[in-house]
C-alpha positions as CSV (number, residue, x, y, z in Angstrom):
1,M,-0.4,-0.4,0.1
2,L,1.8,3.8,-1.3
3,T,1.0,5.3,2.6
4,M,3.0,7.5,4.6
5,S,1.9,5.8,7.6
6,A,4.6,3.0,9.3
7,G,2.0,0.1,9.7
8,S,2.8,-3.2,11.3
9,P,3.5,-5.4,9.0
10,R,1.3,-8.2,7.8
11,S,1.8,-11.6,5.9
12,V,0.4,-11.8,2.7
13,R,-2.7,-14.6,2.5
14,R,-1.6,-17.0,-0.4
15,S,-3.8,-20.2,0.5
16,A,-6.4,-21.0,-2.0
17,A,-9.5,-20.5,0.7
18,V,-9.0,-16.6,0.4
19,W,-9.7,-16.6,-3.3
20,V,-12.7,-18.8,-3.0
21,A,-13.9,-17.0,0.2
22,L,-13.0,-13.7,-2.4
23,L,-14.7,-14.9,-5.0
24,A,-17.5,-15.8,-2.8
25,A,-18.4,-12.1,-2.1
26,A,-18.3,-10.6,-4.9
27,V,-20.8,-13.1,-6.3
28,S,-22.9,-12.6,-2.5
29,M,-22.7,-9.1,-2.8
30,V,-25.5,-8.1,-5.8
31,V,-26.9,-4.8,-5.7
32,A,-29.4,-2.8,-7.3
33,C,-27.9,-1.0,-10.5
34,T,-24.8,-4.3,-10.7
35,T,-24.7,-7.9,-11.8
36,V,-22.9,-9.9,-11.3
37,V,-21.1,-12.5,-14.0
38,P,-18.4,-14.6,-12.0
39,G,-15.6,-16.2,-14.2
40,A,-17.4,-14.6,-17.6
41,P,-17.4,-11.3,-19.6
42,V,-19.4,-9.1,-18.3
43,I,-21.3,-5.7,-19.9
44,A,-20.9,-2.6,-18.3
45,G,-23.7,0.0,-19.2
46,N,-22.0,2.1,-21.5
47,G,-21.5,-2.0,-23.5
48,A,-17.4,-2.1,-22.3
49,Q,-16.7,-6.2,-21.1
50,L,-14.6,-6.8,-18.0
51,K,-13.3,-10.2,-17.3
52,G,-13.3,-11.8,-13.9
53,P,-15.1,-12.2,-10.7
54,Q,-15.9,-9.0,-10.3
55,M,-19.6,-6.8,-10.2
56,V,-20.6,-5.1,-13.2
57,V,-20.7,-1.0,-12.3
58,D,-22.9,1.1,-14.1
59,P,-20.2,4.3,-14.8
60,T,-23.5,7.0,-15.5
61,L,-24.3,5.8,-12.1
62,L,-20.4,7.6,-10.9
63,D,-20.2,10.7,-8.8
64,V,-17.1,12.0,-10.6
65,G,-17.3,15.2,-9.8
66,A,-15.0,17.6,-11.9
67,Y,-12.5,15.4,-13.1
68,P,-12.2,14.0,-16.5
69,T,-13.2,10.5,-17.3
70,T,-12.2,10.2,-21.9
71,P,-8.7,9.0,-21.9
72,R,-6.1,11.0,-23.2
73,P,-4.8,10.6,-26.7
74,A,-1.4,8.8,-26.7
75,L,1.3,10.5,-25.1
76,G,3.8,9.8,-27.7
77,T,7.4,10.3,-26.2
78,A,9.6,12.3,-24.2
79,G,9.6,15.6,-27.3
80,T,12.6,16.6,-25.7
81,P,16.4,15.8,-24.0
82,V,14.8,17.1,-20.7
83,E,11.8,15.5,-20.7
84,G,13.8,12.7,-22.5
85,V,16.6,12.7,-19.3
86,L,13.4,13.1,-16.1
87,V,11.6,9.6,-18.3
88,E,14.9,7.8,-18.0
89,A,15.6,8.3,-14.3
90,Q,12.7,7.3,-13.7
91,R,12.7,3.3,-16.0
92,M,16.3,3.8,-13.3
93,A,14.7,2.7,-10.3
94,N,13.3,-0.3,-11.6
95,F,17.2,-1.5,-11.7
96,V,19.2,0.2,-8.4
97,V,19.0,-1.3,-4.6
98,G,15.9,-0.5,-2.1
99,P,17.9,-0.9,0.7
100,W,15.5,-3.3,2.7
101,E,17.1,-5.6,0.0
102,V,21.1,-5.3,1.3
103,D,19.0,-5.5,4.9
104,P,15.7,-6.7,6.1
105,A,15.3,-4.5,9.1
106,L,16.4,-1.0,7.3
107,K,12.6,-0.8,5.2
108,T,11.2,1.9,7.0
109,Q,10.2,5.5,5.0
110,N,12.2,8.8,5.9
111,S,12.0,12.0,5.0
112,F,14.3,11.4,2.0
113,G,12.5,8.5,0.4
114,A,13.1,8.2,-3.2
115,R,14.5,10.9,-5.8
116,V,15.1,11.2,-9.3
117,L,18.5,13.0,-10.1
118,T,17.5,14.8,-13.4
119,D,20.9,17.6,-13.3
120,A,24.5,17.7,-11.2
121,G,22.4,20.2,-9.1
122,A,20.7,17.9,-8.1
123,L,22.7,16.0,-6.2
124,T,23.0,18.8,-3.7
125,Q,20.3,16.2,-2.0
126,L,22.5,13.6,-1.5
127,G,25.6,15.8,0.1
128,P,27.7,17.8,0.4
129,P,28.1,20.9,-2.9
130,E,31.4,19.5,-3.7
131,L,30.0,16.3,-5.1
132,A,27.5,17.7,-7.4
133,A,30.5,20.9,-8.9
134,V,32.9,16.9,-10.0
135,L,30.2,14.9,-11.4
136,G,28.9,18.0,-13.1
137,R,32.2,18.4,-14.4
138,H,32.3,14.8,-15.4
139,N,29.5,14.2,-17.6
140,F,26.3,13.6,-14.9
141,I,23.5,13.0,-17.2
142,N,20.4,11.4,-15.1
143,G,19.8,9.2,-11.6
144,F,17.8,7.1,-9.2
145,A,18.2,7.4,-5.2
146,S,16.2,5.4,-2.4
147,A,17.0,5.5,0.8
148,R,15.4,3.8,4.4
149,Q,15.9,3.8,8.4
150,A,15.5,0.7,10.7
151,A,13.6,1.1,13.4
152,N,17.2,1.8,16.1
153,G,17.4,4.3,13.8
154,E,20.1,2.3,11.2
155,N,19.6,3.6,7.8
156,L,21.6,3.4,4.4
157,L,21.0,5.6,1.4
158,N,21.3,3.8,-1.9
159,A,21.8,6.0,-4.8
160,V,23.4,5.1,-9.1
161,L,24.4,8.4,-11.4
162,R,24.7,7.7,-14.4
163,L,27.4,9.5,-16.5
164,G,28.6,9.8,-19.9
165,D,31.0,7.1,-20.1
166,S,33.0,4.9,-17.6
167,E,36.0,6.5,-18.0
168,S,34.4,9.7,-16.7
169,A,32.7,7.3,-13.8
170,A,36.5,6.5,-13.4
171,A,37.1,10.5,-13.5
172,A,34.8,11.5,-11.2
173,V,35.7,8.4,-8.2
174,A,39.7,9.9,-9.3
175,D,38.3,13.2,-8.4
176,L,36.3,13.7,-5.0
177,R,39.3,10.7,-4.0
178,A,41.4,13.9,-4.0
179,T,38.3,16.4,-2.8
180,K,37.8,16.9,0.5
181,L,34.1,17.4,1.0
182,T,31.8,19.4,3.7
183,E,30.3,17.4,5.5
184,P,27.1,18.7,8.2
185,T,29.8,19.9,11.3
186,N,28.1,16.9,13.7
187,W,30.3,14.2,11.1
188,T,33.6,14.2,13.1
189,S,37.0,12.2,13.0
190,P,37.1,11.6,8.9
191,Q,39.6,8.5,7.9
192,Q,38.6,6.8,4.8
193,V,38.0,2.7,5.1
194,S,38.9,-0.6,3.2
195,V,35.4,-2.1,1.8
196,P,35.7,-5.6,2.3
197,G,36.4,-7.2,-1.0
198,H,35.4,-4.0,-2.7
199,P,39.6,-2.4,-3.0
200,D,38.9,0.2,-6.0
201,V,35.5,1.9,-3.2
202,L,36.1,5.4,-2.0
203,A,34.8,5.3,1.7
204,I,35.1,7.7,3.6
205,G,34.1,7.4,8.0
206,Y,32.7,9.5,10.6
207,T,31.8,9.6,14.0
208,V,28.6,11.8,14.2
209,A,27.0,12.7,17.7
210,D,23.2,12.6,18.1
211,P,23.1,16.2,18.8
212,E,20.0,16.2,20.7
213,T,20.4,12.0,22.5
214,G,23.5,12.6,22.6
215,R,23.9,9.3,21.1
216,E,27.4,8.3,19.1
217,W,26.6,6.7,15.2
218,I,29.2,5.7,12.6
219,A,28.4,7.7,9.2
220,M,29.8,6.1,5.4
221,R,29.5,8.0,2.8
222,S,31.0,5.9,-0.5
223,F,31.9,6.0,-4.0
224,A,32.6,3.3,-6.7
225,F,32.6,3.2,-10.9
226,H,31.1,0.5,-12.3
227,G,30.8,1.3,-15.9
228,S,29.5,4.7,-16.5
229,Y,27.6,4.6,-13.3
230,V,29.0,5.8,-10.8
231,L,27.4,4.5,-7.4
232,T,26.8,5.5,-3.5
233,Q,26.0,5.3,-1.1
234,V,26.0,6.9,2.7
235,A,25.4,4.9,5.6
236,R,24.9,5.6,9.1
237,V,25.1,2.2,12.0
238,I,25.7,1.5,14.7
239,G,28.8,-0.7,16.8
240,G,31.6,1.0,14.5
241,L,33.3,1.7,11.3
242,A,33.2,-2.6,10.4
243,P,29.9,-3.2,10.0
244,A,29.0,0.3,8.6
245,A,31.9,-0.9,5.9
246,Q,29.8,-4.2,5.0
247,L,27.1,-2.9,4.8
248,V,28.4,-0.7,2.1
249,A,29.6,-4.3,0.1
250,N,26.8,-5.4,0.9
251,T,25.1,-3.1,-0.8
252,I,27.6,-2.1,-3.9
253,N,27.5,-6.2,-4.1
254,L,23.8,-6.2,-4.9
255,Q,23.6,-3.0,-7.2
256,R,26.2,-3.9,-9.6
257,V,23.8,-6.8,-10.4
258,I,21.0,-5.3,-11.2
259,I,22.5,-2.4,-13.1
260,D,23.9,-4.5,-16.0
261,R,20.7,-5.7,-16.3
262,F,19.0,-1.3,-16.9
263,P,18.4,-1.2,-21.1
264,A,19.8,2.3,-20.5
265,T,18.0,4.4,-23.4
266,D,21.8,6.5,-25.9
267,P,21.5,10.1,-24.0
268,A,21.2,11.4,-28.0
269,D,17.9,9.2,-28.6
270,F,16.4,11.2,-24.8
271,A,13.8,12.6,-26.8
272,E,13.1,10.4,-28.2
273,I,11.6,7.7,-25.2
274,T,8.1,6.4,-25.6
275,L,6.4,8.4,-22.3
276,D,3.5,5.9,-22.4
277,P,3.9,1.9,-24.4
278,T,1.5,0.4,-22.4
279,G,-0.9,3.3,-22.8
280,L,-1.9,3.2,-19.4
281,L,-0.9,7.0,-17.9
282,A,-2.8,8.4,-20.9
283,R,-6.1,6.1,-18.8
284,T,-4.4,7.7,-15.4
285,L,-5.9,10.4,-13.2
286,L,-3.0,12.7,-13.3
287,L,-1.5,15.4,-11.5
288,P,-1.7,18.9,-12.8
289,P,1.9,19.0,-13.7
290,E,2.7,21.9,-11.8
291,E,1.9,20.2,-8.7
292,A,3.8,16.4,-9.1
293,T,6.7,15.5,-7.9
294,P,9.2,14.0,-10.1
295,V,8.4,11.0,-8.7
296,Q,4.7,11.3,-9.7
297,N,2.7,11.7,-13.5
298,A,5.0,8.3,-14.6
299,R,5.1,4.3,-13.9
300,Y,7.2,1.4,-13.0
301,G,8.0,-2.1,-13.0
302,K,7.0,-4.4,-9.7
303,R,10.8,-2.9,-8.7
304,G,10.3,0.2,-9.5
305,A,6.6,0.6,-7.7
306,L,8.2,-0.5,-4.1
307,H,10.2,2.8,-3.8
308,F,7.2,4.2,-2.7
309,Q,5.6,1.1,-0.3
310,N,5.2,1.4,3.2
311,D,6.3,-2.0,3.7
312,P,8.2,-2.7,0.8
313,I,9.3,-6.0,1.7
314,W,4.9,-7.5,2.5
315,S,4.4,-5.1,-0.8
316,S,6.6,-7.3,-2.7
317,A,5.8,-11.0,-1.8
318,L,2.1,-10.1,-1.9
319,F,3.2,-8.4,-5.9
320,D,4.2,-11.8,-6.8
321,E,1.6,-13.2,-5.1
322,T,-1.1,-10.9,-7.3
323,V,1.6,-10.8,-10.6
324,M,2.3,-6.8,-10.2
325,D,3.8,-5.9,-13.7
326,L,3.3,-2.4,-13.9
327,T,1.6,0.4,-12.1
328,A,1.1,4.3,-13.1
329,R,1.3,7.1,-9.4
330,A,-0.5,10.1,-10.5
331,K,-3.1,11.7,-8.5
332,T,-4.5,7.9,-8.7
333,N,-2.6,4.6,-7.9
334,V,-2.7,2.2,-10.1
335,Y,-2.1,-1.5,-10.7
336,R,-1.5,-3.7,-13.4
337,L,-2.0,-7.2,-11.6
338,S,-2.3,-11.1,-13.9
339,D,-6.5,-10.9,-13.4
340,G,-9.6,-9.5,-12.0
341,Y,-9.4,-12.8,-8.6
342,A,-5.2,-10.7,-8.3
343,A,-7.4,-7.7,-7.8
344,L,-10.0,-8.3,-5.9
345,V,-7.0,-10.7,-3.6
346,M,-4.8,-7.1,-3.6
347,V,-8.4,-4.8,-2.5
348,D,-8.7,-6.9,0.1
349,E,-5.1,-6.2,1.4
350,F,-4.3,-3.2,1.2
351,A,-7.7,-1.9,3.0
352,A,-6.8,-4.7,5.6
353,D,-3.2,-3.4,5.6
354,A,-4.4,0.4,6.8
355,Q,-6.7,-0.7,8.7
356,A,-4.3,-2.6,10.5
357,S,-2.1,1.2,10.6
358,A,-5.5,2.2,13.0
359,G,-7.6,2.5,10.2
360,K,-10.8,3.9,11.0
361,P,-13.8,2.1,8.2
362,V,-15.8,4.6,6.0
363,D,-18.2,4.4,3.7
364,G,-16.8,3.2,0.5
365,V,-17.8,4.6,-2.7
366,E,-21.9,4.5,-3.8
367,F,-22.8,1.9,-6.8
368,M,-19.4,0.2,-6.4
369,P,-19.1,-1.8,-3.1
370,A,-15.9,-3.5,-3.6
371,S,-14.1,-0.5,-3.3
372,Q,-13.0,0.2,0.5
373,C,-12.2,3.2,2.6
374,M,-10.3,4.4,5.5
375,Q,-10.0,7.5,7.2
376,V,-6.7,6.9,8.1
377,T,-4.0,8.2,11.6
378,Q,-2.0,11.3,9.1
379,G,-5.6,12.5,8.4
380,G,-7.4,12.4,5.7
381,F,-9.4,9.3,3.4
382,Y,-7.2,6.2,1.8
383,C,-10.3,4.3,-0.7
384,V,-8.5,1.4,-2.8
385,A,-10.8,-0.5,-5.4
386,P,-10.8,-2.8,-8.1
387,I,-11.7,-3.6,-12.7
388,D,-10.4,-6.3,-14.0
389,R,-7.2,-6.4,-13.9
390,Y,-6.5,-3.4,-11.9
391,V,-6.3,-2.3,-9.4
392,I,-6.9,1.9,-7.7
393,E,-6.2,3.9,-5.0
394,A,-6.8,7.3,-4.4
395,R,-5.4,9.8,-1.0
396,S,-7.3,12.6,-0.4
397,R,-8.4,15.3,2.8
398,S,-12.1,14.7,1.8
399,L,-13.8,11.4,1.5
400,N,-16.4,12.8,-1.5
401,D,-13.4,14.0,-2.9
402,A,-11.8,10.2,-2.5
403,H,-14.5,8.7,-3.8
404,Q,-14.5,10.8,-6.9
405,Q,-10.9,10.4,-7.8
406,V,-11.7,6.2,-8.0
407,A,-14.8,6.6,-10.2
408,A,-13.5,8.6,-12.1
409,Q,-10.3,6.3,-12.4
410,Y,-12.5,3.5,-12.4
411,T,-14.3,4.7,-15.8
412,L,-11.2,6.2,-17.1
413,L,-10.0,2.5,-17.4
414,I,-13.1,0.9,-18.8
415,G,-12.2,-1.2,-21.7
416,H,-8.7,-1.0,-21.1
């Protein structure tokens, strides 16, 4: 579930009994203006066919407010190199290691979250100004970064930064080795550290005093070149330099393998990157451009989507179970699954997870009996609903607005 609440981990229910129970519930929840034909194509009021065990919702009865219900024309290509840089960085998210993959304890969201990096200036989000200056001199193109923390306060940021070529990446790390980095004033006693199994890695360890608690930590910043990429980490741990260096080593071991799978686009072709190969974004309720962050109004595969999940370990198991292979992240979030049965499972799991995180059940979307909504602890409302092989998520400060988002998104997806 895409939410900022901490929540508690929940195991994914995977037995056949759950699927049967969900199907039975779908068949039994017949209300006026709703028709159910489980396991066979069904026809909505506008003639669109929906396959699977779900109820048919008459879209003419839905309150969509002022939200659009007509899909956009095909989105085409990026059109400019600048837009292509952004889309390529979003694509990279699918090939960046999440901290929870290195250490399952590192799964809690923190203030950094996950970010795309589209120019050298954006690198100041990762560290001192010298980092941006050095990589800017060595043909920085774009990157993606993801950070998480553990319950004990330990944390890890992992980022993949793409440069113009392998020579530029190697030169950038060499330049950083000769550069004094301006770190926070409470990062003291810097010393270069050897990273196990990676003699070429530049790693600098620091002692960090927490001004609020007086607790002492070890922070480590590291850089490694791999092909045309610079792999960089920032780790904060308890217990000395050795655990920090091992955490960095484990991250690099995973990241080198996964980034090699990335089908990177030649920068000369950035303007020609296809924005929406499946047409899902054209049928997703988007944010106005001035409101969207660089990671929104975007599409991600399973791995990329996990960077934005409350509990990526729990979500990964659910995504595997439901064969989630594509998500659109925008005003609403839309997940594409294997079939309509999987969609019912995801709706049930997302709603249960929201309720387990102190969510209070409230009215679902009118005329959409399979929808579920919660009033959530951090303020506002969360709704989730299925439509054929898709699942819709919406959040809003207003329950009525959340209902309208789901209704409009449902209508946009009919026939897709």
